Steps between C-alpha positions, in 0.01 A plus 500: 500500500826424673534599852714818540692366803514136351277200565583152648301204379663158518481238197586151593622266203629140499620325172245221497195711608284742323630881503446672829244785550592827662403509869363156499636228751565137375422174655630277207862513577743228399772370741870544389411718211625859456245768575542852331371804666456836341313821529212540248572867392834679569399840369653769736664215708870556585542272802377134593510335847394119510424296817437121514333339807544115489331196634660322795796297388562699175841653414380664174672835422418764259757557215508873579332727745507818272468388149193573288447122446613231749488126541474236775457118502223356736681205693218399729123490465294779672421857445761766411412865565650749252541887575601780251570862582569740213687848521432629860254223584297737707151535326259213450570514125866427567437166691390153376455180690419157343505127577657198324386156611644145427242247573575213754316185581326676787402826320674838478692580822683791658614509870310735715726763680637346828372163420688174531288315236304574198153671514301224325130579583241384258327750281129572548468544128655175348565267793867493390777569735637849506368580163546874509839457624594868610217668700466860363238645727297418805177445305663194340604372834145558632342323199733199527470449869245472765499807736380509856358838636499598866381859545739723320764204453527299186715178509593287208492123583833339541580245232726208517862587504422864547678587818368850562153621405415874471211704659343811352383748770255789451654821626312795657212630273500190277231209506516153353171353373469121431227429245513118588539200275463632135485854618730797514770592743488887536747743630372849569545802727303533808221767476552584858847621424378765258638861561808644668626403838811576692749221589643466846779745575862364435781651694738683265264475198234748365131413550378258229149478349332221329217567242267276323166543339313185395149618464309801387353666810148635500640863546708491182386710212523267202511793265838599643826315388865491544505595881776376737458540870778343703535701816324408824173652531520667170234558233465576131183590333572614142659337187868481506527633858775352713614487864842325503558481867461670838201521731150634458572681172236565224530550127155599405527665152585376149869405492571633839808352682624474863836352513485443888507675834196546725160654470561649163226586245541543131170623373592678187505336163862374450616652820805359685614477858840340537490443881486666835191554710167685489523634148210607279556519116168647386586668166544299176855416418601637842819360660617470868828339534514451872502669828204549741146648463564659178211605257477548117151643417586645157542312185861430399626617843807365672605475868852343517517443870489681835198524734167676496560638148207601275520542125139618427498667157562325169867464397618616838797332672670482852847345526484425876514676836205540753157658465564672174227599251496543132144630426586685160477342156862366438626636819814356656621464856847353512502441867517662843218537747156678487562660164199587267540541128155651412581660165472304168843397389643652826809358672622473857848317528485441878529667830222567753151661476561674160208592282460566113182659375439559120647343209876466438587619840807347666664452846831340522509424865527668830222559758159681504551652164212607256503536134143591427479649149556384153864427433612616836816347655665468849826313473550444866542658845203566759162682515533658159202614310501524110154619427542687167493342164847375406637633823815362620676450848828322479557444881544658833235555754150674514540679158178607319437568121143580438517642140545357149869428405651627829790334662695460823843337487533437873537655830220558758179684530529667148183609317457571124163656427584663176466313175830380358685620826793331619674449842839326500505437869563666834254577772172676512533665154213616282424554130165657475488618142541350142851405404635618836821326617666457843835310477527438876587652827233564764196718521552635152203592266445564137207659357428655157704275272799583733814330604644458839822295470556444880587647830277592792166665499544672164195597291491556132155628431521713186434365153831352370669618824792304666687466839816299454581446867560658832255566762187708550534648140190610301476543116144644466535709182428348162820352367692621805793309660698473811823315462559420868588654833253565774188726543511644151196618299458541118149644480535685184419346164827385330696604815803318643671466843833348421580398849600630851235572757213734560526602152205658302413538142144636517474672151482366152842394355675609821808305615643471859829353602632505852395545854203741536534612143165643391420567141167675526483681168429357150806360354715610788811293593623515862837325586636518846729345753410309807433806726167492662393849416256487221576681174201596283488592122364855441424497126389268229765326310774623741809301608572547873820366655585500872816351617630618841843347438545680157477375140777327295442426137710293259461511117799265380605533137214730369341841545255619755210693355262740684233713380246739677330604176178368320700453179742206460722713293596718806708321758830472679762219466790438713797297359768370747787253424853382582778329336890467502769516238849356506661704214474810297257380246178727474166333598184642308155454685172621357287566821166631355328582166335826434143444356411673184333837567603519850737708717724374763687683779797314640706541824749258647848400563759222456782413760807304436732373764839320477505177693849553638458837675256780567534666172159584380319733246149605467347644180168688521290549199173689421315572179186474290403348156214470275436222231353649186444232234765281641760774500622607851555874554666651800263741682727594778874474476639185670715601803777296630679569821753286684602447865798317579668346813888471476718508194557267214145464401561413143172323431229673315123501460252679260125540422365540154253409241507193288226503239190538719663366819660657792849334522766502768856405428769422750877392485738400765882471534704224353566216729299667770155395626256793532153482668232698317150616647237710335169661572284694252148650515304560189177705482292430168233738385340643198212239487127575479 
């Protein structure tokens, strides 16, 4: 099979000689006759590079240095060395060297490097001068020449015309052994040099170690194989264990590895220690990358770095830091100091002195936090305790959640002791019942599925009750509410205090609004001003108003209905309005509709006044009507009286019936602006 990267193998041909053989030198060359050189196989070969080394005195040149086949003509006797590189010429297969010799009267000759004369020693094999021509290795030299040994120095005898002999000197850890005449000359390693030793320190260079093993020590277990122990004072004791450097390191389990460092021990199967000092990888497949005095006791555990970290349970991991502990299965500590991840699959990101307890608990960071129950979480902050299952504390200081699914968003010294309770933040707030909520503020409490949005020292203790803000407010009735203000109390079920201060709604469905407004009867509503004198309701379902500055009411663009009857068909309505006209065209306006089967009594007036002077007229109306089957009948004749101020009041106004509606009609004066104002009261009756 052809070499993928190309292969060099020189073939030497000369016209009068037999064909050359790949990779075989020739010593039958003919002087002054063209020699052809080629590569035996050019498969995958794209580039050729030829070199010719000539005997002394030769001027022979290659016909090309880069052709696939080249030629030269030997012009002196002696040995020519040929070199071919193909393609990159880097691998052994891409290089080829061969010899071509032209015989002379004294044998084959080639000048030794640096010599002034030919190297013409006599061959020990044939007795002929320089028979082998180009010496290819030291063994041929030793066989062809007498050698003298003096301790660890071998000297090849100087031959005639050889100006400079060579000595071969045994280096440190190498021994020459001379078997004598007819015997073997042996080069081997010194057994005394077996093991690892440190070389002398060199300024500016790292410490160097030399390692050799030339015998099988008595302590070696022959059943173990594939061990490597390079570090000084290091030891391996199981198959495929390795210590690659360092000092006093041990790899004592199958496939265990210590990369370096000092006093590290990898005793778990296939465990690994990259470096550092004082580490112990006990668990199978455990990994310690570096650092100082870290421990992996569990299988498949990891300590990436840091100091005095311990990954004790299977699949646990520590990223770094100092004195951290991962003792739960698959627990993780990212870093920090003195953190403990004790729950299985629990996690601590970092920080100081944090602790996770049961499975899936998490602490992101901070200091002295505890997430001790299944799925509990502390994101950060200081001295928090999340001891309920799936409890959550997002941050802040000294917050506590000790029930399932409770949560604190932040703040300080907040406590959730009701399941699914929530405190958003603030200071010293408490939620003590299921689904209770405190949004924030300070000293607020929620009990009984209640909500306290914020403020100061507010308490929502009734089922479904709420306090939205303010200070010292209390909602203790079921589904009661206090909107805000100060020192208000809603103690009746479904009661409300809408604001102000010192308000009281202490009966069912009662409503209080304003300072010292007290709704103490069922369904009563008390509305008052900011006067400090208390106003108390006196009957159930009563509206009480108290305003020392008077009452103003505006109903813009509509009617104002009032009723003091139990029937919705009996009531009073007031209709007020205003408009202006700029001409004499009549304006019709239906102001109310009379319901079928009901009576209505009407009383009112309409006033018109010119814009240019004080001329004014007032028309007063009174009457009663009944709607029988959609037909309006006048019960009391409609009266119409007029009062005027000044003369020239030419504008008019009337009141009448339009279908089932009461209609007013008014008309001004041409090219004159008239302002109109009206007020009518209607009393409806006839209902059950």
